[in-house]
C-alpha positions as a printed NumPy array, in Angstrom:
array([[  0.   ,   0.   ,   0.   ],
       [  1.288,   3.445,  -0.87 ],
       [  2.512,   5.429,   2.12 ],
       [  2.048,   9.2  ,   2.121],
       [  2.991,  11.677,   4.82 ],
       [  1.502,  15.121,   4.398],
       [  2.748,  18.381,   5.846],
       [  0.169,  21.158,   5.902],
       [  0.986,  24.744,   6.686],
       [ -1.896,  27.103,   7.299],
       [ -1.221,  30.81 ,   7.071],
       [ -3.912,  33.417,   6.446],
       [ -6.283,  31.708,   4.015],
       [ -3.623,  29.614,   2.25 ],
       [ -2.808,  25.968,   2.715],
       [  0.686,  25.028,   1.592],
       [  0.952,  21.385,   0.693],
       [  4.249,  19.501,   0.698],
       [  4.69 ,  15.851,   1.361],
       [  6.94 ,  12.898,   1.909],
       [  6.207,  10.303,  -0.746],
       [  7.051,   6.619,  -0.92 ],
       [  5.798,   3.897,  -3.224],
       [  4.938,   0.417,  -1.948],
       [  6.692,   1.344,   1.32 ],
       [  9.999,   1.822,  -0.531],
       [ 11.589,   5.308,  -0.468],
       [ 11.837,   6.961,  -3.865],
       [ 15.162,   8.522,  -4.745],
       [ 15.012,  12.139,  -5.977],
       [ 16.578,  10.817,  -9.19 ],
       [ 13.259,   9.104,  -9.871],
       [ 11.728,  12.485, -10.701],
       [ 14.079,  12.757, -13.673],
       [ 13.97 ,   9.115, -14.768],
       [ 10.175,   9.149, -14.577],
       [ 10.125,  12.108, -16.967],
       [ 12.158,  10.363, -19.669],
       [  9.017,   8.65 , -20.943],
       [  8.524,  11.922, -22.836],
       [ 11.077,  12.025, -25.624],
       [  9.566,  15.207, -27.057],
       [  8.619,  18.308, -25.012],
       [  5.177,  18.679, -26.59 ],
       [  4.328,  15.212, -25.277],
       [  4.978,  16.493, -21.752],
       [  2.819,  19.557, -22.366],
       [  0.033,  17.302, -23.655],
       [ -0.018,  15.558, -20.263],
       [ -0.759,  18.85 , -18.521],
       [ -3.463,  19.702, -21.061],
       [ -5.054,  16.275, -20.609],
       [ -5.213,  16.75 , -16.836],
       [ -7.168,  19.984, -17.275],
       [ -9.78 ,  18.303, -19.469],
       [-10.395,  15.328, -17.203],
       [-14.069,  15.217, -16.168],
       [-13.316,  15.921, -12.499],
       [-11.497,  19.138, -13.483],
       [-13.829,  20.129, -16.31 ],
       [-11.824,  23.096, -17.618],
       [-13.322,  25.058, -20.492],
       [-10.184,  27.03 , -21.306],
       [ -6.458,  26.404, -21.007],
       [ -3.683,  28.969, -21.329],
       [ -0.014,  28.24 , -22.042],
       [  2.496,  31.058, -21.948],
       [  6.008,  32.108, -21.13 ],
       [  6.365,  34.18 , -18.007],
       [  9.428,  35.813, -16.501],
       [  9.784,  35.63 , -12.727],
       [ 12.639,  37.653, -11.279],
       [ 14.543,  37.49 , -14.543],
       [ 14.069,  33.757, -15.137],
       [ 12.101,  32.379, -18.072],
       [  9.348,  30.015, -16.939],
       [  6.48 ,  28.138, -18.53 ],
       [  3.008,  28.931, -17.235],
       [ -0.069,  26.712, -17.557],
       [ -3.487,  27.798, -16.346],
       [ -7.01 ,  26.425, -16.585],
       [-10.428,  27.602, -15.433],
       [-11.527,  24.222, -14.133],
       [-12.87 ,  23.289, -10.726],
       [ -9.562,  23.815,  -8.965],
       [ -7.913,  21.601,  -6.374],
       [ -8.666,  21.296,  -2.701],
       [ -6.26 ,  19.864,  -0.141],
       [ -7.272,  16.283,  -0.908],
       [ -6.878,  16.541,  -4.679],
       [ -3.601,  18.445,  -4.321],
       [ -2.413,  15.57 ,  -2.139],
       [ -3.224,  13.091,  -4.907],
       [ -1.663,  15.233,  -7.613],
       [  1.688,  15.298,  -5.815],
       [  1.621,  11.615,  -4.845],
       [  3.053,   8.631,  -6.69 ],
       [  1.327,   5.326,  -7.285],
       [ -2.149,   6.594,  -6.508],
       [ -5.115,   7.624,  -8.604],
       [ -8.861,   7.446,  -8.104],
       [ -9.862,   8.846, -11.493],
       [-13.274,   7.543, -12.456],
       [-15.691,   8.205, -15.328],
       [-17.911,  11.216, -14.672],
       [-21.16 ,  11.907, -16.503],
       [-20.257,   9.211, -19.   ],
       [-16.865,  10.749, -19.785],
       [-13.774,   8.645, -19.157],
       [-10.651,  10.277, -17.678],
       [ -7.736,  10.583, -20.095],
       [ -5.18 ,   9.191, -17.652],
       [ -5.861,   6.644, -14.932],
       [ -2.479,   6.283, -13.234],
       [ -2.07 ,   9.781, -11.811],
       [  1.456,  10.22 , -13.184],
       [  0.864,  12.857, -15.86 ],
       [  1.714,  15.939, -13.819],
       [  4.892,  14.454, -12.35 ],
       [  6.29 ,  13.076, -15.608],
       [  5.192,  16.036, -17.727],
       [  6.319,  18.855, -15.458],
       [  9.691,  17.28 , -14.642],
       [ 10.362,  16.738, -18.37 ],
       [  9.946,  20.453, -19.02 ],
       [ 11.936,  21.737, -16.05 ],
       [ 13.497,  20.725, -12.756],
       [ 10.977,  22.513, -10.57 ],
       [  7.245,  23.195, -10.53 ],
       [  4.859,  25.051,  -8.264],
       [  1.085,  24.625,  -8.382],
       [ -1.415,  27.291,  -7.331],
       [ -5.068,  26.34 ,  -7.175],
       [ -8.365,  27.891,  -6.221],
       [-11.499,  25.827,  -5.665],
       [-14.867,  26.973,  -4.342],
       [-13.841,  26.137,  -0.787],
       [-10.089,  26.587,  -0.522],
       [ -6.831,  27.948,  -1.863],
       [ -3.743,  25.761,  -1.945],
       [ -0.154,  25.72 ,  -3.135],
       [  2.085,  22.707,  -3.743],
       [  5.7  ,  22.368,  -4.875],
       [  7.612,  19.57 ,  -6.576],
       [ 11.269,  20.578,  -6.769],
       [ 14.359,  18.638,  -7.772],
       [ 16.491,  21.661,  -6.913],
       [ 15.178,  21.729,  -3.356],
       [ 15.928,  18.038,  -2.857],
       [ 19.443,  18.483,  -4.265],
       [ 20.173,  21.509,  -2.085],
       [ 19.24 ,  19.741,   1.134],
       [ 21.062,  16.553,   0.09 ],
       [ 17.925,  14.411,   0.304],
       [ 18.3  ,  10.7  ,  -0.424],
       [ 14.563,  10.281,  -0.957],
       [ 11.669,  12.449,  -2.085],
       [ 11.075,  14.216,   1.194],
       [ 10.14 ,  17.598,   2.641],
       [ 10.344,  18.933,   6.203],
       [  7.538,  17.864,   8.522],
       [  7.817,  20.993,  10.68 ],
       [  5.243,  23.498,   9.506],
       [  7.472,  26.547,   9.692],
       [ 10.321,  24.934,   7.769],
       [  7.921,  23.64 ,   5.091],
       [  6.708,  27.157,   4.343],
       [ 10.301,  28.343,   4.409],
       [ 11.194,  25.696,   1.809],
       [  8.647,  27.106,  -0.642],
       [  9.761,  30.677,  -0.059],
       [ 13.465,  29.818,  -0.254],
       [ 13.517,  27.404,  -3.19 ],
       [ 10.717,  28.691,  -5.409],
       [ 10.842,  31.959,  -7.386],
       [  8.416,  33.453,  -4.843],
       [ 10.027,  34.704,  -1.66 ],
       [  7.044,  36.165,   0.217],
       [  3.535,  35.052,   1.095],
       [  2.237,  38.113,  -0.729],
       [  3.835,  36.925,  -3.962],
       [  2.201,  33.518,  -3.57 ],
       [ -1.198,  35.138,  -3.009],
       [ -0.72 ,  37.301,  -6.101],
       [ -0.236,  34.196,  -8.236],
       [ -3.427,  32.668,  -6.862],
       [ -5.367,  35.868,  -7.524],
       [ -4.058,  35.801, -11.116],
       [ -6.118,  32.659, -11.724],
       [ -9.245,  34.824, -12.05 ],
       [ -8.588,  36.632, -15.307],
       [-10.324,  39.907, -16.213],
       [-13.457,  39.169, -18.204],
       [-13.617,  35.556, -17.048],
       [-16.724,  34.373, -15.219],
       [-14.819,  31.507, -13.603],
       [-13.561,  32.038, -10.069],
       [-11.778,  28.689,  -9.823],
       [ -8.851,  27.092, -11.594],
       [ -5.248,  25.959, -11.396],
       [ -1.991,  27.646, -12.364],
       [  1.293,  25.769, -12.802],
       [  4.64 ,  27.519, -13.14 ],
       [  7.672,  25.492, -14.191],
       [ 11.159,  26.93 , -13.859],
       [ 14.736,  25.79 , -14.353],
       [ 13.611,  24.823, -17.839],
       [ 15.459,  22.059, -19.633],
       [ 18.384,  23.398, -21.646],
       [ 20.356,  22.322, -24.679],
       [ 24.089,  21.68 , -24.836],
       [ 24.584,  25.34 , -25.787],
       [ 22.829,  26.559, -22.645],
       [ 19.637,  27.821, -24.28 ],
       [ 16.171,  26.529, -23.435],
       [ 14.701,  24.018, -25.858],
       [ 11.911,  26.489, -26.669],
       [ 11.955,  29.542, -28.92 ],
       [  9.772,  32.223, -27.343],
       [ 10.827,  35.021, -29.69 ],
       [ 10.211,  33.96 , -33.305],
       [  6.425,  34.147, -33.017],
       [  4.844,  36.062, -30.141],
       [  1.693,  33.948, -30.47 ],
       [  3.473,  30.601, -30.455],
       [  6.039,  28.552, -28.548],
       [  8.323,  26.812, -30.995],
       [ 11.114,  24.272, -30.911],
       [ 14.193,  25.522, -32.799],
       [ 15.287,  23.39 , -35.737],
       [ 18.679,  22.743, -34.149],
       [ 16.928,  21.168, -31.149],
       [ 14.901,  18.942, -33.474],
       [ 18.122,  17.97 , -35.246],
       [ 19.871,  17.062, -31.989],
       [ 16.91 ,  15.127, -30.556],
       [ 16.458,  13.108, -33.737],
       [ 20.159,  12.542, -34.436],
       [ 19.98 ,  13.913, -37.942],
       [ 22.928,  15.292, -39.877],
       [ 20.81 ,  17.544, -42.033],
       [ 21.267,  21.287, -41.957],
       [ 18.898,  22.809, -39.375],
       [ 17.5  ,  25.297, -41.904],
       [ 16.445,  22.397, -44.156],
       [ 14.712,  20.321, -41.492],
       [ 11.483,  22.295, -41.221],
       [ 10.86 ,  21.848, -44.948],
       [  9.812,  18.214, -44.578],
       [  8.6  ,  17.634, -41.013],
       [  5.046,  18.343, -39.813],
       [  4.652,  21.789, -38.307],
       [  3.006,  20.189, -35.282],
       [  6.423,  18.822, -34.319],
       [  7.909,  22.271, -33.716],
       [  4.905,  24.589, -33.259],
       [  2.953,  24.321, -30.008],
       [  0.08 ,  26.299, -31.495],
       [ -0.371,  23.795, -34.327],
       [  0.25 ,  20.843, -32.033],
       [ -2.423,  22.067, -29.601],
       [ -4.936,  22.535, -32.414],
       [ -4.375,  18.92 , -33.417],
       [ -4.874,  17.794, -29.812],
       [ -8.213,  19.622, -29.602],
       [ -9.302,  18.152, -32.933],
       [ -8.894,  14.672, -31.478],
       [-10.998,  15.342, -28.376]])
């Protein structure tokens, strides 16, 4: 049986959720977060996992936004939906391994049944992720961070049990150093003009980088798109062709998130 130890920190009207996780009573090494992500050989596959989660029947999002955001000078990926949001219990499940209770709802089957999509997808895109969520009854924040585990020298996926130190971990190892900054991100879930007051926002930082030190995404070529540079495609697919010739014969959905997302919606 999966063992889960949850640390909850209550401050103002926020609940910060961090946890110790083990699978089948065996501690999971922090390296598992990376190895688990290698099931996604292409970054858009990882993004698709996060999109799928938002459209599961228990989340029931009508809209999903993907964007680049800059937090204190660092490029990050931002994902936001206007679904039902997460409460403490569902946040617990989202950050846990080896557990899922996804069931059909109103005749609609969930896209994933193993509860691994967020962990594998987010850790493929970057080393660290923070989740802000607002449901009808609660606000909550959770963090999954390889950097944090490395900095404290953890030999298993673990966070402090002490409430004060758990909050300090979020403020010290995430891009947000004050409780006010965390609250601002939660308030950003309710966009101007949107009738929805609930939803979830994921920010991923320490994005995966190429051998040249750049991120594997091109945020500049098209302001309305997130693209994969041709040299990244060449490296990932071990091709000797000139990068400027590659895009002439591969589907645009392989290097354009906008086109790839349209294809995903067409299949739903």
